[in-house]
C-alpha positions as a printed NumPy array, in Angstrom:
array([[ -86.913,  155.956,  -92.638],
       [ -86.277,  157.904,  -90.298],
       [ -85.946,  155.756,  -87.189],
       [ -85.547,  158.454,  -84.5  ],
       [ -88.223,  161.232,  -84.928],
       [ -90.622,  163.523,  -82.906],
       [ -94.305,  164.298,  -83.158],
       [ -93.783,  167.991,  -82.999],
       [ -90.371,  169.416,  -83.874],
       [ -91.521,  172.787,  -82.353],
       [ -90.875,  171.216,  -78.913],
       [ -87.084,  170.989,  -79.758],
       [ -84.283,  173.546,  -79.351],
       [ -83.91 ,  175.74 ,  -82.538],
       [ -80.932,  176.285,  -84.511],
       [ -80.951,  179.926,  -85.436],
       [ -79.714,  181.02 ,  -89.044],
       [ -76.576,  183.109,  -88.727],
       [ -76.884,  186.701,  -89.196],
       [ -74.624,  188.067,  -92.206],
       [ -72.791,  184.663,  -92.582],
       [ -70.723,  183.929,  -95.917],
       [ -72.609,  181.442,  -97.617],
       [ -70.812,  178.346,  -98.78 ],
       [ -71.015,  177.84 , -102.657],
       [ -71.528,  174.529, -104.195],
       [ -68.428,  173.381, -105.668],
       [ -69.555,  169.865, -107.155],
       [ -72.609,  167.495, -107.179],
       [ -71.526,  163.927, -107.989],
       [ -73.778,  160.78 , -108.426],
       [ -72.672,  157.745, -106.331],
       [ -72.108,  154.579, -108.243],
       [ -73.527,  151.374, -107.202],
       [ -71.749,  148.154, -106.26 ],
       [ -71.546,  145.347, -103.705],
       [ -69.622,  144.893, -100.411],
       [ -68.823,  142.105,  -98.137],
       [ -70.995,  138.869,  -99.005],
       [ -72.969,  140.914, -101.567],
       [ -75.07 ,  143.504,  -99.984],
       [ -75.647,  146.444, -102.249],
       [ -74.081,  149.851, -101.581],
       [ -73.506,  153.137, -103.326],
       [ -70.136,  154.685, -102.972],
       [ -70.901,  158.407, -102.143],
       [ -67.539,  159.874, -102.34 ],
       [ -66.497,  158.208, -105.647],
       [ -64.719,  160.648, -107.871],
       [ -64.156,  163.33 , -105.285],
       [ -60.733,  164.718, -105.02 ],
       [ -59.44 ,  163.8  , -101.58 ],
       [ -58.645,  167.573, -100.85 ],
       [ -62.318,  168.116, -100.508],
       [ -63.006,  164.99 ,  -98.401],
       [ -60.007,  165.41 ,  -95.933],
       [ -60.486,  163.928,  -93.072],
       [ -63.117,  161.598,  -94.669],
       [ -62.032,  158.85 ,  -96.599],
       [ -64.952,  157.044,  -98.007],
       [ -68.803,  156.6  ,  -97.466],
       [ -71.036,  153.927,  -98.295],
       [ -74.881,  153.763,  -98.335],
       [ -75.827,  150.373,  -97.357],
       [ -79.112,  149.506,  -99.004],
       [ -81.778,  150.626,  -98.868],
       [ -82.973,  147.294,  -99.488],
       [ -86.019,  145.108,  -98.715],
       [ -84.608,  141.482,  -98.006],
       [ -86.645,  138.308,  -98.62 ],
       [ -86.22 ,  135.516,  -95.967],
       [ -82.864,  134.279,  -96.28 ],
       [ -81.329,  136.967,  -98.188],
       [ -79.855,  139.446,  -95.656],
       [ -76.002,  139.429,  -95.961],
       [ -72.851,  140.98 ,  -93.885],
       [ -69.294,  140.949,  -94.128],
       [ -66.557,  138.22 ,  -93.456],
       [ -63.832,  138.852,  -90.875],
       [ -61.607,  141.446,  -92.241],
       [ -58.748,  143.72 ,  -90.632],
       [ -58.598,  147.348,  -89.931],
       [ -56.075,  149.776,  -89.02 ],
       [ -55.334,  153.541,  -89.036],
       [ -58.672,  155.043,  -88.873],
       [ -62.279,  155.146,  -87.464],
       [ -65.657,  153.617,  -89.131],
       [ -68.885,  154.955,  -88.344],
       [ -71.8  ,  152.8  ,  -88.71 ],
       [ -75.244,  154.635,  -88.722],
       [ -78.19 ,  152.235,  -88.996],
       [ -81.343,  153.831,  -90.331],
       [ -83.328,  150.706,  -90.685],
       [ -82.809,  147.005,  -89.652],
       [ -80.142,  145.399,  -87.315],
       [ -76.336,  144.605,  -87.678],
       [ -74.341,  142.805,  -84.923],
       [ -70.584,  143.809,  -85.071],
       [ -67.771,  141.673,  -83.302],
       [ -64.048,  142.048,  -83.106],
       [ -60.843,  140.072,  -82.35 ],
       [ -60.57 ,  142.093,  -79.205],
       [ -63.726,  140.955,  -77.627],
       [ -65.532,  144.389,  -78.575],
       [ -68.58 ,  144.808,  -80.534],
       [ -72.297,  145.083,  -80.052],
       [ -75.803,  145.238,  -81.879],
       [ -77.093,  148.236,  -83.597],
       [ -80.639,  148.831,  -84.875],
       [ -82.908,  151.578,  -86.083],
       [ -81.474,  154.956,  -85.467],
       [ -78.172,  153.567,  -83.794],
       [ -74.696,  154.462,  -84.384],
       [ -71.527,  152.292,  -83.537],
       [ -68.24 ,  154.142,  -83.736],
       [ -65.271,  151.841,  -84.033],
       [ -61.529,  153.348,  -83.661],
       [ -59.488,  150.67 ,  -85.363],
       [ -56.375,  152.303,  -84.191],
       [ -53.369,  150.014,  -84.095],
       [ -55.538,  147.321,  -85.493],
       [ -58.147,  144.491,  -85.253],
       [ -60.206,  141.807,  -87.071],
       [ -64.097,  142.926,  -87.451],
       [ -67.194,  141.282,  -88.579],
       [ -70.437,  142.866,  -89.387],
       [ -73.643,  140.582,  -89.834],
       [ -77.249,  140.383,  -89.527],
       [ -78.821,  138.792,  -86.626],
       [ -80.094,  135.125,  -87.269],
       [ -83.515,  136.375,  -86.848],
       [ -83.029,  138.889,  -89.366],
       [ -81.786,  136.377,  -91.731],
       [ -84.833,  133.978,  -91.268],
       [ -87.515,  136.702,  -91.581],
       [ -85.823,  139.146,  -93.91 ],
       [ -86.711,  142.813,  -93.834],
       [ -85.613,  146.428,  -94.522],
       [ -82.142,  147.163,  -94.177],
       [ -80.582,  150.836,  -94.69 ],
       [ -77.545,  152.588,  -93.274],
       [ -74.169,  154.444,  -93.889],
       [ -70.644,  153.538,  -92.872],
       [ -68.262,  156.317,  -92.975],
       [ -64.592,  156.266,  -92.605],
       [ -62.681,  158.902,  -90.814],
       [ -59.077,  159.358,  -90.914],
       [ -56.976,  159.538,  -87.829],
       [ -53.884,  161.764,  -87.43 ],
       [ -50.332,  160.181,  -87.675],
       [ -50.086,  160.561,  -83.668],
       [ -53.353,  158.561,  -83.144],
       [ -52.987,  155.914,  -85.798],
       [ -51.63 ,  153.318,  -83.578],
       [ -53.646,  153.867,  -80.484],
       [ -55.349,  151.007,  -78.904],
       [ -58.696,  150.132,  -80.564],
       [ -62.106,  151.235,  -78.976],
       [ -65.919,  151.313,  -79.389],
       [ -68.608,  153.742,  -78.81 ],
       [ -72.274,  152.758,  -79.087],
       [ -74.499,  155.687,  -79.555],
       [ -78.235,  154.557,  -79.259],
       [ -80.738,  156.425,  -81.245],
       [ -82.043,  157.937,  -77.966],
       [ -78.779,  159.586,  -77.278],
       [ -78.734,  161.573,  -80.554],
       [ -79.163,  165.27 ,  -79.838],
       [ -82.496,  166.493,  -81.645],
       [ -82.744,  170.006,  -82.925],
       [ -85.037,  171.811,  -85.412],
       [ -84.934,  175.009,  -87.643],
       [ -86.026,  178.407,  -86.662],
       [ -89.703,  177.65 ,  -88.298],
       [ -89.853,  173.966,  -87.229],
       [ -89.56 ,  172.833,  -90.86 ],
       [ -86.374,  170.657,  -90.261],
       [ -85.525,  167.878,  -88.006],
       [ -81.68 ,  167.668,  -87.388],
       [ -80.32 ,  164.593,  -85.673],
       [ -76.81 ,  165.646,  -84.222],
       [ -74.722,  162.572,  -84.062],
       [ -71.247,  164.331,  -83.542],
       [ -69.792,  167.572,  -83.306],
       [ -71.564,  170.871,  -82.477],
       [ -73.977,  173.275,  -84.176],
       [ -74.959,  176.67 ,  -82.608],
       [ -73.981,  175.726,  -79.144],
       [ -75.497,  172.122,  -79.316],
       [ -73.368,  169.005,  -78.806],
       [ -73.762,  165.674,  -80.363],
       [ -73.01 ,  162.545,  -78.325],
       [ -70.051,  160.951,  -80.615],
       [ -66.489,  161.759,  -79.219],
       [ -64.167,  161.963,  -82.011],
       [ -60.143,  162.093,  -82.101],
       [ -60.434,  164.123,  -85.742],
       [ -62.926,  167.111,  -84.915],
       [ -65.817,  166.419,  -87.11 ],
       [ -69.493,  167.194,  -87.415],
       [ -72.121,  164.68 ,  -88.712],
       [ -75.975,  164.91 ,  -88.676],
       [ -79.031,  163.293,  -90.571],
       [ -81.497,  165.932,  -91.599],
       [ -85.097,  165.596,  -92.424],
       [ -86.579,  168.637,  -94.566],
       [ -90.299,  168.918,  -94.877],
       [ -91.368,  169.393,  -98.446],
       [ -90.567,  173.17 ,  -99.31 ],
       [ -88.713,  173.786,  -96.234],
       [ -85.544,  175.677,  -96.223],
       [ -82.546,  175.115,  -93.663],
       [ -79.511,  177.526,  -93.127],
       [ -76.929,  176.48 ,  -90.602],
       [ -74.002,  177.921,  -89.206],
       [ -70.936,  175.903,  -90.12 ],
       [ -67.473,  176.275,  -88.732],
       [ -65.146,  177.873,  -91.099],
       [ -62.202,  175.662,  -90.418],
       [ -64.377,  172.554,  -91.386],
       [ -65.065,  171.149,  -94.927],
       [ -68.754,  170.613,  -95.789],
       [ -70.562,  167.585,  -97.553],
       [ -74.036,  166.717,  -98.015],
       [ -75.251,  163.201,  -99.303],
       [ -78.897,  162.723, -100.38 ],
       [ -80.527,  159.545,  -98.739],
       [ -83.874,  160.019, -100.104],
       [ -85.996,  162.631, -101.912],
       [ -84.695,  165.82 , -103.739],
       [ -83.937,  169.317, -103.165],
       [ -81.367,  172.094, -103.686],
       [ -78.005,  173.132, -102.022],
       [ -76.462,  176.528, -101.456],
       [ -77.921,  180.269, -102.118],
       [ -77.86 ,  179.36 , -105.825],
       [ -80.037,  176.398, -105.189],
       [ -78.111,  173.676, -107.123],
       [ -80.295,  170.839, -107.495],
       [ -79.534,  167.431, -105.89 ],
       [ -81.278,  164.104, -104.984],
       [ -80.972,  160.899, -103.383],
       [ -77.658,  159.118, -104.119],
       [ -75.699,  162.37 , -105.056],
       [ -73.006,  164.229, -102.872],
       [ -72.695,  167.843, -102.727],
       [ -69.2  ,  169.357, -102.007],
       [ -69.254,  172.857, -100.457],
       [ -66.854,  175.502, -100.818],
       [ -65.484,  177.886,  -98.092],
       [ -67.755,  179.892,  -95.803],
       [ -69.33 ,  179.966,  -92.413],
       [ -73.094,  179.12 ,  -93.342],
       [ -74.701,  176.486,  -95.5  ],
       [ -78.027,  176.32 ,  -96.974],
       [ -80.281,  173.259,  -97.938],
       [ -83.934,  173.606,  -99.472],
       [ -86.454,  170.346,  -99.831],
       [ -88.378,  170.623, -103.43 ],
       [ -92.162,  171.145, -102.884],
       [ -92.992,  167.686, -104.1  ],
       [ -91.182,  164.811, -103.056],
       [ -91.188,  161.159, -103.857],
       [ -93.799,  158.559, -102.922],
       [ -91.378,  156.438, -100.652],
       [ -90.097,  159.22 ,  -98.62 ],
       [ -92.444,  162.109,  -97.678],
       [ -89.329,  164.319,  -96.543],
       [ -86.125,  165.282,  -98.256],
       [ -83.216,  163.203,  -96.249],
       [ -79.909,  164.414,  -96.237],
       [ -76.552,  163.413,  -94.14 ],
       [ -74.447,  166.489,  -93.523],
       [ -70.578,  166.136,  -92.696],
       [ -67.966,  168.479,  -91.787],
       [ -64.562,  168.083,  -90.614],
       [ -61.132,  169.84 ,  -89.831],
       [ -58.745,  168.704,  -92.642],
       [ -55.808,  166.585,  -91.208],
       [ -53.507,  167.822,  -93.993],
       [ -51.1  ,  164.789,  -93.794],
       [ -50.041,  162.356,  -96.306],
       [ -52.748,  159.632,  -96.887],
       [ -51.97 ,  156.167,  -98.223],
       [ -54.973,  153.758,  -98.397],
       [ -55.105,  150.141,  -99.363],
       [ -58.119,  148.01 ,  -98.804],
       [ -58.865,  148.095,  -95.135],
       [ -55.687,  150.177,  -93.946],
       [ -55.131,  153.636,  -93.947],
       [ -51.499,  155.052,  -93.154],
       [ -49.325,  157.977,  -94.069],
       [ -46.839,  156.077,  -95.932],
       [ -46.454,  152.924,  -98.252],
       [ -44.056,  151.608,  -95.74 ],
       [ -46.662,  151.557,  -93.116],
       [ -49.065,  149.868,  -95.26 ],
       [ -46.773,  147.072,  -96.038],
       [ -46.214,  146.731,  -92.368],
       [ -49.947,  146.76 ,  -91.77 ],
       [ -50.295,  143.92 ,  -94.389],
       [ -47.441,  141.924,  -92.913],
       [ -48.853,  142.354,  -89.432],
       [ -52.217,  141.321,  -90.47 ],
       [ -50.722,  138.162,  -92.041],
       [ -48.71 ,  137.403,  -89.262],
       [ -51.727,  137.5  ,  -86.752],
       [ -50.624,  140.683,  -85.1  ],
       [ -54.032,  142.273,  -85.557],
       [ -55.81 ,  139.586,  -83.701],
       [ -57.295,  136.195,  -84.655],
       [ -60.859,  135.328,  -85.224],
       [ -62.545,  133.827,  -81.916],
       [ -62.67 ,  130.   ,  -81.778],
       [ -66.485,  130.164,  -81.931],
       [ -66.171,  131.906,  -85.493],
       [ -63.251,  130.053,  -86.824]])
């Protein structure tokens, strides 16, 4: 970690700290519990225990790994349905192959992102390639679920493959932080991800002792998740570390700082920053379906059982 980097961040465009901005206070720091997903790969539930009013338009986020698989150990998910939202899979280390019942999908590897709009519904599978199963190796990534507004929930499914080389690379004014902007805009710089629900998503690497202050859209919420290392959030320097989520309050600027000493497995403080414009519609979530009403959830389950979300391709049946 990380897969996408540069030798000299000072050659990158710089993001200026806002002059006189209102700093977002830290409202909450929570620790993500561990669990297992799919066929048994380890995850941490980044948003567990956080009130949805602070998360909207985000629904959940899993940190997948970080795990070093022995030969024969890599695991994925079986075929499963989705409807009513978007999944964003950001792979930091390793390789994952995606496929769906509409013929879409692809392969993502070190630093790539795959953006899947489930919309009206599909069946989907994620699995490591056969070569990785045979060899084993490092696997680490994130999967984020982003809600869709009611008007877009039944739109046709689609994919965006965002290769690591397409991510917008930026740095702080002193070059002490590397910003990988996946979606949204920061200080006039635009990420490659195209979203129905306006969001910002970036992966930040902070050098030991470095501080980063960013302008942040006041109509967006703001969340930070520690991938590795330790540091602080907000002007009050609230401590947080890997496996913890920070919820920020209102304002138009936010600050992160890396501790001067980091852990041996990661030289920098690695953080994912998220923000989005709240949808402020009723949200009903049951398993792989995210709708506005219980009746719509029941209809999604009925459509899945009746095969109206698609069928498993013959070569996978």
